[in-house]
MOPAC internal coordinates of N, CA, C and O (Angstrom, degrees):
PM7 1SCF
backbone

  N    0.0000 0     0.00 0     0.00 0    0    0    0
  C    1.4694 1     0.00 0     0.00 0    1    0    0
  C    1.5147 1   108.11 1     0.00 0    2    1    0
  O    1.2310 1   120.50 1   -49.75 1    3    2    1
  N    1.3486 1   116.64 1   130.25 1    3    2    1
  C    1.4193 1   120.62 1   178.61 1    5    3    2
  C    1.5961 1   112.54 1   -91.03 1    6    5    3
  O    1.2310 1   122.84 1   -59.29 1    7    6    5
  N    1.3047 1   112.16 1   120.71 1    7    6    5
  C    1.4859 1   113.45 1  -176.32 1    9    7    6
  C    1.5580 1   111.21 1  -114.76 1   10    9    7
  O    1.2310 1   120.74 1  -153.11 1   11   10    9
  N    1.3557 1   116.18 1    26.89 1   11   10    9
  C    1.4288 1   120.84 1   179.13 1   13   11   10
  C    1.5438 1   111.45 1   -56.42 1   14   13   11
  O    1.2310 1   120.05 1   134.55 1   15   14   13
  N    1.3700 1   117.51 1   -45.45 1   15   14   13
  C    1.4320 1   122.59 1  -177.83 1   17   15   14
  C    1.5354 1   112.99 1   -61.11 1   18   17   15
  O    1.2310 1   121.50 1   139.94 1   19   18   17
  N    1.3667 1   114.73 1   -40.06 1   19   18   17
  C    1.4193 1   119.46 1   176.89 1   21   19   18
  C    1.5029 1   112.91 1   -67.78 1   22   21   19
  O    1.2310 1   121.58 1   139.42 1   23   22   21
  N    1.3699 1   114.58 1   -40.58 1   23   22   21
  C    1.4754 1   118.53 1   178.88 1   25   23   22
  C    1.5332 1   109.51 1   -63.48 1   26   25   23
  O    1.2310 1   120.07 1   138.37 1   27   26   25
  N    1.3125 1   117.47 1   -41.63 1   27   26   25
  C    1.4677 1   121.19 1  -177.85 1   29   27   26
  C    1.5281 1   110.70 1   -68.51 1   30   29   27
  O    1.2310 1   118.86 1   144.45 1   31   30   29
  N    1.3451 1   119.77 1   -35.55 1   31   30   29
  C    1.4230 1   125.76 1   176.88 1   33   31   30
  C    1.5395 1   110.66 1   -66.35 1   34   33   31
  O    1.2310 1   120.85 1   136.12 1   35   34   33
  N    1.3556 1   115.98 1   -43.88 1   35   34   33
  C    1.4846 1   121.29 1   177.09 1   37   35   34
  C    1.4731 1   113.99 1   -65.71 1   38   37   35
  O    1.2310 1   120.33 1   139.39 1   39   38   37
  N    1.3329 1   116.98 1   -40.61 1   39   38   37
  C    1.4527 1   123.29 1   175.92 1   41   39   38
  C    1.5085 1   108.99 1   -61.26 1   42   41   39
  O    1.2310 1   118.41 1   135.10 1   43   42   41
  N    1.3325 1   120.64 1   -44.90 1   43   42   41
  C    1.4628 1   124.14 1  -178.56 1   45   43   42
  C    1.5298 1   106.47 1   -66.17 1   46   45   43
  O    1.2310 1   118.81 1   138.45 1   47   46   45
  N    1.2812 1   119.88 1   -41.55 1   47   46   45
  C    1.4286 1   121.92 1   175.07 1   49   47   46
  C    1.5032 1   116.01 1   -58.22 1   50   49   47
  O    1.2310 1   121.59 1   136.01 1   51   50   49
  N    1.3773 1   114.57 1   -43.99 1   51   50   49
  C    1.4664 1   115.73 1  -179.47 1   53   51   50
  C    1.5198 1   111.63 1   -71.92 1   54   53   51
  O    1.2310 1   120.36 1   142.12 1   55   54   53
  N    1.3585 1   116.91 1   -37.88 1   55   54   53
  C    1.4695 1   118.25 1   173.77 1   57   55   54
  C    1.4653 1   115.70 1   -58.86 1   58   57   55
  O    1.2310 1   119.94 1   136.24 1   59   58   57
  N    1.3611 1   117.72 1   -43.76 1   59   58   57
  C    1.3963 1   124.71 1   177.00 1   61   59   58
  C    1.5843 1   111.18 1   -61.17 1   62   61   59
  O    1.2310 1   121.38 1   140.33 1   63   62   61
  N    1.2279 1   114.96 1   -39.67 1   63   62   61
  C    1.4687 1   121.73 1  -179.96 1   65   63   62
  C    1.5317 1   108.53 1   -64.31 1   66   65   63
  O    1.2310 1   120.69 1   131.58 1   67   66   65
  N    1.3638 1   116.29 1   -48.42 1   67   66   65
  C    1.5094 1   116.28 1   179.97 1   69   67   66
  C    1.5441 1   110.12 1   -61.32 1   70   69   67
  O    1.2310 1   119.89 1   136.65 1   71   70   69
  N    1.3038 1   117.81 1   -43.35 1   71   70   69
  C    1.4715 1   123.19 1  -178.00 1   73   71   70
  C    1.5020 1   108.03 1   -60.66 1   74   73   71
  O    1.2310 1   118.57 1   132.61 1   75   74   73
  N    1.2941 1   120.33 1   -47.39 1   75   74   73
  C    1.5287 1   123.33 1  -173.36 1   77   75   74
  C    1.5070 1   106.13 1   -68.62 1   78   77   75
  O    1.2310 1   119.12 1   133.37 1   79   78   77
  N    1.3244 1   119.28 1   -46.63 1   79   78   77
  C    1.4933 1   121.95 1  -178.42 1   81   79   78
  C    1.5041 1   111.60 1   -64.23 1   82   81   79
  O    1.2310 1   120.12 1   141.71 1   83   82   81
  N    1.2962 1   117.37 1   -38.29 1   83   82   81
  C    1.4486 1   120.37 1  -178.64 1   85   83   82
  C    1.4584 1   109.17 1   -71.04 1   86   85   83
  O    1.2310 1   118.22 1   137.73 1   87   86   85
  N    1.2832 1   121.00 1   -42.27 1   87   86   85
  C    1.4821 1   123.66 1   177.81 1   89   87   86
  C    1.5377 1   110.79 1   -65.58 1   90   89   87
  O    1.2310 1   119.10 1   144.10 1   91   90   89
  N    1.3246 1   119.33 1   -35.90 1   91   90   89
  C    1.4596 1   119.82 1   177.80 1   93   91   90
  C    1.5804 1   106.56 1   -69.81 1   94   93   91
  O    1.2310 1   119.03 1   136.05 1   95   94   93
  N    1.2703 1   119.45 1   -43.95 1   95   94   93
  C    1.4444 1   121.16 1  -178.43 1   97   95   94
  C    1.4885 1   110.81 1   -61.65 1   98   97   95
  O    1.2310 1   119.90 1   137.78 1   99   98   97
  N    1.2822 1   117.80 1   -42.22 1   99   98   97
  C    1.4667 1   124.77 1  -179.02 1  101   99   98
  C    1.5637 1   110.29 1   -64.26 1  102  101   99
  O    1.2310 1   121.83 1   132.41 1  103  102  101
  N    1.3583 1   114.10 1   -47.59 1  103  102  101
  C    1.4604 1   120.04 1   178.00 1  105  103  102
  C    1.5035 1   114.40 1   -63.81 1  106  105  103
  O    1.2310 1   120.57 1   140.06 1  107  106  105
  N    1.3301 1   116.51 1   -39.94 1  107  106  105
  C    1.5072 1   122.43 1   178.86 1  109  107  106
  C    1.4856 1   107.88 1   -65.00 1  110  109  107
  O    1.2310 1   120.04 1   136.54 1  111  110  109
  N    1.3458 1   117.52 1   -43.46 1  111  110  109
  C    1.4884 1   119.96 1  -176.34 1  113  111  110
  C    1.4274 1   110.66 1   -65.15 1  114  113  111
  O    1.2310 1   120.09 1   139.16 1  115  114  113
  N    1.3842 1   117.44 1   -40.84 1  115  114  113
  C    1.4678 1   122.12 1  -179.30 1  117  115  114
  C    1.5759 1   109.65 1   -67.97 1  118  117  115
  O    1.2310 1   119.06 1   134.48 1  119  118  117
  N    1.3227 1   119.40 1   -45.52 1  119  118  117
  C    1.4529 1   121.38 1   177.54 1  121  119  118
  C    1.4736 1   113.28 1   -66.65 1  122  121  119
  O    1.2310 1   119.65 1   142.75 1  123  122  121
  N    1.3278 1   118.28 1   -37.25 1  123  122  121
  C    1.4346 1   119.11 1   179.34 1  125  123  122
  C    1.5659 1   113.44 1   -66.28 1  126  125  123
  O    1.2310 1   121.00 1   134.63 1  127  126  125
  N    1.3005 1   115.69 1   -45.37 1  127  126  125
  C    1.4903 1   120.72 1   178.63 1  129  127  126
  C    1.4872 1   111.13 1   -67.92 1  130  129  127
  O    1.2310 1   121.58 1   139.96 1  131  130  129
  N    1.3093 1   114.57 1   -40.04 1  131  130  129
  C    1.5142 1   117.56 1  -173.58 1  133  131  130
  C    1.5160 1   113.01 1   -75.04 1  134  133  131
  O    1.2310 1   120.99 1   137.20 1  135  134  133
  N    1.3799 1   115.72 1   -42.80 1  135  134  133
  C    1.4572 1   117.72 1  -170.04 1  137  135  134
  C    1.5149 1   110.82 1  -115.77 1  138  137  135
  O    1.2310 1   117.37 1   133.01 1  139  138  137
  N    1.3347 1   122.62 1   -46.99 1  139  138  137
  C    1.4574 1   121.13 1  -173.02 1  141  139  138
  C    1.5298 1   109.71 1   -69.77 1  142  141  139
  O    1.2310 1   120.09 1   131.43 1  143  142  141
  N    1.2993 1   117.43 1   -48.57 1  143  142  141
  C    1.5191 1   120.01 1  -177.53 1  145  143  142
  C    1.5146 1   111.56 1   -86.05 1  146  145  143
  O    1.2310 1   120.61 1   152.09 1  147  146  145
  N    1.3380 1   116.44 1   -27.91 1  147  146  145
  C    1.4790 1   121.03 1   177.68 1  149  147  146
  C    1.5086 1   110.79 1    81.95 1  150  149  147
  O    1.2310 1   119.91 1  -154.77 1  151  150  149
  N    1.3119 1   117.78 1    25.23 1  151  150  149
  C    1.5053 1   119.06 1  -179.43 1  153  151  150
  C    1.5179 1   106.62 1   -76.47 1  154  153  151
  O    1.2310 1   118.46 1   158.17 1  155  154  153
  N    1.3111 1   120.55 1   -21.83 1  155  154  153
  C    1.5129 1   118.92 1   177.70 1  157  155  154
  C    1.5870 1   108.07 1   117.11 1  158  157  155
  O    1.2310 1   125.14 1   -14.26 1  159  158  157
  N    1.2817 1   107.74 1   165.74 1  159  158  157
  C    1.5529 1   116.34 1  -175.42 1  161  159  158
  C    1.5273 1   109.62 1   -71.74 1  162  161  159
  O    1.2310 1   117.93 1   141.41 1  163  162  161
  N    1.2894 1   121.54 1   -38.59 1  163  162  161
  C    1.4531 1   122.55 1  -172.55 1  165  163  162
  C    1.4583 1   112.72 1   -68.35 1  166  165  163
  O    1.2310 1   119.44 1   136.16 1  167  166  165
  N    1.4154 1   118.68 1   -43.84 1  167  166  165
  C    1.4087 1   118.30 1   177.01 1  169  167  166
  C    1.5543 1   112.23 1   -63.52 1  170  169  167
  O    1.2310 1   120.63 1   145.02 1  171  170  169
  N    1.3353 1   116.40 1   -34.98 1  171  170  169
  C    1.4750 1   124.00 1   175.74 1  173  171  170
  C    1.5149 1   108.81 1   -63.44 1  174  173  171
  O    1.2310 1   119.31 1   135.09 1  175  174  173
  N    1.2916 1   118.92 1   -44.91 1  175  174  173
  C    1.4578 1   120.87 1   175.62 1  177  175  174
  C    1.4441 1   113.75 1   -62.01 1  178  177  175
  O    1.2310 1   119.70 1   140.69 1  179  178  177
  N    1.3460 1   118.18 1   -39.31 1  179  178  177
  C    1.3868 1   120.16 1   180.00 1  181  179  178
  C    1.5143 1   112.50 1   -64.67 1  182  181  179
  O    1.2310 1   120.28 1   139.11 1  183  182  181
  N    1.3813 1   117.07 1   -40.89 1  183  182  181
  C    1.4734 1   123.24 1   170.42 1  185  183  182
  C    1.3976 1   111.84 1   -58.64 1  186  185  183
  O    1.2310 1   117.52 1   138.03 1  187  186  185
  N    1.3065 1   122.33 1   -41.97 1  187  186  185
  C    1.4342 1   130.38 1   178.91 1  189  187  186
  C    1.5918 1   107.03 1   -57.05 1  190  189  187
  O    1.2310 1   120.60 1   130.18 1  191  190  189
  N    1.2902 1   116.46 1   -49.82 1  191  190  189
  C    1.5163 1   123.57 1  -176.62 1  193  191  190
  C    1.4852 1   105.12 1   -67.70 1  194  193  191
  O    1.2310 1   119.22 1   128.42 1  195  194  193
  N    1.3107 1   119.09 1   -51.58 1  195  194  193
  C    1.5020 1   119.81 1  -174.32 1  197  195  194
  C    1.5157 1   113.32 1   -60.35 1  198  197  195
  O    1.2310 1   118.48 1   142.18 1  199  198  197
  N    1.3174 1   120.51 1   -37.82 1  199  198  197
  C    1.4252 1   124.50 1   175.94 1  201  199  198
  C    1.5443 1   109.45 1   -64.90 1  202  201  199
  O    1.2310 1   122.22 1   133.54 1  203  202  201
  N    1.3250 1   113.35 1   -46.46 1  203  202  201
  C    1.4346 1   118.33 1  -179.52 1  205  203  202
  C    1.5388 1   113.57 1   -61.18 1  206  205  203
  O    1.2310 1   120.12 1   136.38 1  207  206  205
  N    1.2911 1   117.38 1   -43.62 1  207  206  205
  C    1.4915 1   121.14 1   178.71 1  209  207  206
  C    1.5759 1   108.17 1   -69.83 1  210  209  207
  O    1.2310 1   118.98 1   140.37 1  211  210  209
  N    1.3056 1   119.55 1   -39.63 1  211  210  209
  C    1.5094 1   117.66 1   175.11 1  213  211  210
  C    1.4400 1   114.85 1   -60.76 1  214  213  211
  O    1.2310 1   119.87 1   132.43 1  215  214  213
  N    1.3074 1   117.85 1   -47.57 1  215  214  213
  C    1.4537 1   124.48 1   175.15 1  217  215  214
  C    1.5129 1   112.36 1   -55.95 1  218  217  215
  O    1.2310 1   121.21 1   131.44 1  219  218  217
  N    1.3949 1   115.29 1   -48.56 1  219  218  217
  C    1.4126 1   120.52 1   176.63 1  221  219  218
  C    1.4686 1   116.97 1   -56.74 1  222  221  219
  O    1.2310 1   121.26 1   139.39 1  223  222  221
  N    1.2669 1   115.20 1   -40.61 1  223  222  221
  C    1.4571 1   122.50 1  -179.36 1  225  223  222
  C    1.5380 1   112.62 1   -76.85 1  226  225  223
  O    1.2310 1   121.72 1   132.13 1  227  226  225
  N    1.3459 1   114.32 1   -47.87 1  227  226  225
  C    1.4879 1   119.15 1   178.76 1  229  227  226
  C    1.4597 1   115.31 1   -58.56 1  230  229  227
  O    1.2310 1   120.66 1   137.98 1  231  230  229
  N    1.3875 1   116.34 1   -42.02 1  231  230  229
  C    1.3985 1   117.91 1  -173.54 1  233  231  230
  C    1.5790 1   111.75 1  -106.37 1  234  233  231
  O    1.2310 1   121.29 1  -164.79 1  235  234  233
  N    1.3192 1   115.14 1    15.21 1  235  234  233
  C    1.5075 1   121.95 1   176.20 1  237  235  234
  C    1.4646 1   109.76 1    47.58 1  238  237  235
  O    1.2310 1   118.35 1  -120.39 1  239  238  237
  N    1.3647 1   120.74 1    59.61 1  239  238  237
  C    1.3571 1   127.17 1  -171.58 1  241  239  238
  C    1.5559 1   106.83 1   -76.72 1  242  241  239
  O    1.2310 1   120.79 1   -25.00 1  243  242  241
  N    1.3487 1   116.10 1   155.00 1  243  242  241
  C    1.5072 1   120.98 1  -175.06 1  245  243  242
  C    1.6136 1   106.69 1   -75.48 1  246  245  243
  O    1.2310 1   124.43 1    -3.13 1  247  246  245
  N    1.3283 1   109.11 1   176.87 1  247  246  245
  C    1.4062 1   116.02 1   179.65 1  249  247  246
  C    1.5330 1   116.97 1   -63.95 1  250  249  247
  O    1.2310 1   121.97 1   158.17 1  251  250  249
  N    1.3664 1   113.83 1   -21.83 1  251  250  249
  C    1.3848 1   119.06 1   177.62 1  253  251  250
  C    1.5807 1   113.02 1   -67.83 1  254  253  251
  O    1.2310 1   122.12 1   146.91 1  255  254  253
  N    1.3377 1   113.55 1   -33.09 1  255  254  253
  C    1.4369 1   118.70 1   171.79 1  257  255  254
  C    1.5112 1   113.79 1   -61.90 1  258  257  255
  O    1.2310 1   121.15 1   135.77 1  259  258  257
  N    1.3587 1   115.41 1   -44.23 1  259  258  257
  C    1.4285 1   120.34 1  -179.68 1  261  259  258
  C    1.5287 1   110.39 1   -69.08 1  262  261  259
  O    1.2310 1   118.30 1   144.51 1  263  262  261
  N    1.2790 1   120.84 1   -35.49 1  263  262  261
  C    1.4256 1   123.04 1   176.91 1  265  263  262
  C    1.5005 1   112.41 1   -66.92 1  266  265  263
  O    1.2310 1   120.24 1   140.11 1  267  266  265
  N    1.3142 1   117.15 1   -39.89 1  267  266  265
  C    1.4047 1   124.59 1   179.29 1  269  267  266
  C    1.5435 1   109.98 1   -68.16 1  270  269  267
  O    1.2310 1   119.53 1   140.19 1  271  270  269
  N    1.2832 1   118.50 1   -39.81 1  271  270  269
  C    1.4830 1   126.40 1   178.31 1  273  271  270
  C    1.5300 1   107.22 1   -63.47 1  274  273  271
  O    1.2310 1   118.99 1   132.95 1  275  274  273
  N    1.2926 1   119.52 1   -47.05 1  275  274  273
  C    1.4752 1   123.12 1  -178.26 1  277  275  274
  C    1.5025 1   108.11 1   -67.64 1  278  277  275
  O    1.2310 1   118.04 1   139.25 1  279  278  277
  N    1.3133 1   121.33 1   -40.75 1  279  278  277
  C    1.5220 1   121.53 1  -179.66 1  281  279  278
  C    1.4767 1   110.96 1   -67.87 1  282  281  279
  O    1.2310 1   119.42 1   142.04 1  283  282  281
  N    1.3903 1   118.70 1   -37.96 1  283  282  281
  C    1.4503 1   120.57 1   176.77 1  285  283  282
  C    1.4640 1   112.48 1   -69.62 1  286  285  283
  O    1.2310 1   119.34 1   142.65 1  287  286  285
  N    1.3683 1   118.86 1   -37.35 1  287  286  285
  C    1.4455 1   120.57 1   175.81 1  289  287  286
  C    1.5175 1   112.17 1   -63.48 1  290  289  287
  O    1.2310 1   120.38 1   134.12 1  291  290  289
  N    1.2777 1   116.88 1   -45.88 1  291  290  289
  C    1.4698 1   120.66 1  -178.17 1  293  291  290
  C    1.5409 1   108.11 1   -61.45 1  294  293  291
  O    1.2310 1   120.37 1   130.93 1  295  294  293
  N    1.3306 1   116.90 1   -49.07 1  295  294  293
  C    1.5874 1   121.15 1   179.45 1  297  295  294
  C    1.5176 1   107.95 1   -56.96 1  298  297  295
  O    1.2310 1   120.70 1   127.97 1  299  298  297
  N    1.3503 1   116.28 1   -52.03 1  299  298  297
  C    1.4545 1   116.32 1  -173.84 1  301  299  298
  C    1.5728 1   109.39 1   -68.09 1  302  301  299
  O    1.2310 1   119.95 1   147.97 1  303  302  301
  N    1.3048 1   117.70 1   -32.03 1  303  302  301
  C    1.4303 1   118.67 1  -178.94 1  305  303  302
  C    1.5413 1   108.18 1   -65.76 1  306  305  303
  O    1.2310 1   120.72 1   133.72 1  307  306  305
  N    1.3781 1   116.22 1   -46.28 1  307  306  305
  C    1.3974 1   120.18 1   178.18 1  309  307  306
  C    1.5461 1   112.99 1   -61.37 1  310  309  307
  O    1.2310 1   121.52 1   142.99 1  311  310  309
  N    1.3141 1   114.71 1   -37.01 1  311  310  309
  C    1.5026 1   117.26 1   175.47 1  313  311  310
  C    1.4789 1   112.23 1   -64.80 1  314  313  311
  O    1.2310 1   120.72 1   144.12 1  315  314  313
  N    1.3705 1   116.23 1   -35.88 1  315  314  313
  C    1.4309 1   121.63 1   174.87 1  317  315  314
  C    1.5280 1   117.11 1   -61.82 1  318  317  315
  O    1.2310 1   123.16 1   151.36 1  319  318  317
  N    1.3921 1   111.55 1   -28.64 1  319  318  317
  C    1.4610 1   116.19 1   176.64 1  321  319  318
  C    1.5042 1   113.28 1   -90.13 1  322  321  319
  O    1.2310 1   119.38 1   140.44 1  323  322  321
  N    1.3509 1   118.78 1   -39.56 1  323  322  321
  C    1.4788 1   123.30 1  -171.78 1  325  323  322
  C    1.5035 1   109.66 1   -75.35 1  326  325  323
  O    1.2310 1   120.37 1   134.94 1  327  326  325
  N    1.3147 1   116.90 1   -45.06 1  327  326  325
  C    1.5228 1   120.33 1  -169.88 1  329  327  326
  C    1.5646 1   109.86 1   -64.25 1  330  329  327
  O    1.2310 1   119.37 1   134.73 1  331  330  329
  N    1.3217 1   118.81 1   -45.27 1  331  330  329
  C    1.5041 1   118.61 1   175.84 1  333  331  330
  C    1.4728 1   112.37 1   -64.14 1  334  333  331
  O    1.2310 1   120.67 1   144.85 1  335  334  333
  N    1.3559 1   116.32 1   -35.15 1  335  334  333
  C    1.4262 1   116.81 1  -179.29 1  337  335  334
  C    1.5460 1   111.08 1   -65.90 1  338  337  335
  O    1.2310 1   121.41 1   139.38 1  339  338  337
  N    1.3662 1   114.91 1   -40.62 1  339  338  337
  C    1.3723 1   119.35 1   178.23 1  341  339  338
  C    1.5148 1   115.89 1   -67.96 1  342  341  339
  O    1.2310 1   122.40 1   140.38 1  343  342  341
  N    1.3451 1   113.02 1   -39.62 1  343  342  341
  C    1.5359 1   117.01 1   178.59 1  345  343  342
  C    1.5596 1   109.29 1   -68.79 1  346  345  343
  O    1.2310 1   119.11 1   148.52 1  347  346  345
  N    1.3292 1   119.30 1   -31.48 1  347  346  345
  C    1.4296 1   121.98 1   177.62 1  349  347  346
  C    1.5409 1   109.67 1   -67.17 1  350  349  347
  O    1.2310 1   120.42 1   145.59 1  351  350  349
  N    1.3182 1   116.81 1   -34.41 1  351  350  349
  C    1.4627 1   119.37 1   176.23 1  353  351  350
  C    1.5604 1   114.57 1   -69.14 1  354  353  351
  O    1.2310 1   121.80 1   149.75 1  355  354  353
  N    1.3266 1   114.16 1   -30.25 1  355  354  353
  C    1.4958 1   119.64 1  -175.47 1  357  355  354
  C    1.5650 1   106.47 1   -81.18 1  358  357  355
  O    1.2310 1   118.98 1   149.10 1  359  358  357
  N    1.2970 1   119.55 1   -30.90 1  359  358  357
  C    1.5155 1   117.71 1  -172.09 1  361  359  358
  C    1.4360 1   110.26 1  -106.42 1  362  361  359
  O    1.2310 1   120.10 1   180.00 1  363  362  361

């Protein structure tokens, strides 16, 4: 009996589970440090990056993971620069 299709489906399910759980953990760490604790945006972004790198290395994630992590980091970093500048102009 050939089970290649089932193996591929299960592998895709596990990969998706790792991606979703890691993204949730990264987002929750960022939001918790930035807003709930009040430590600030940059420590939250550092935790976001640290969790992303740890997950990427521990689970030997593909290049798509790293590209996504870099893109998210750049966008969140720009947001950390632009939003305070804009709010300073308003107040």
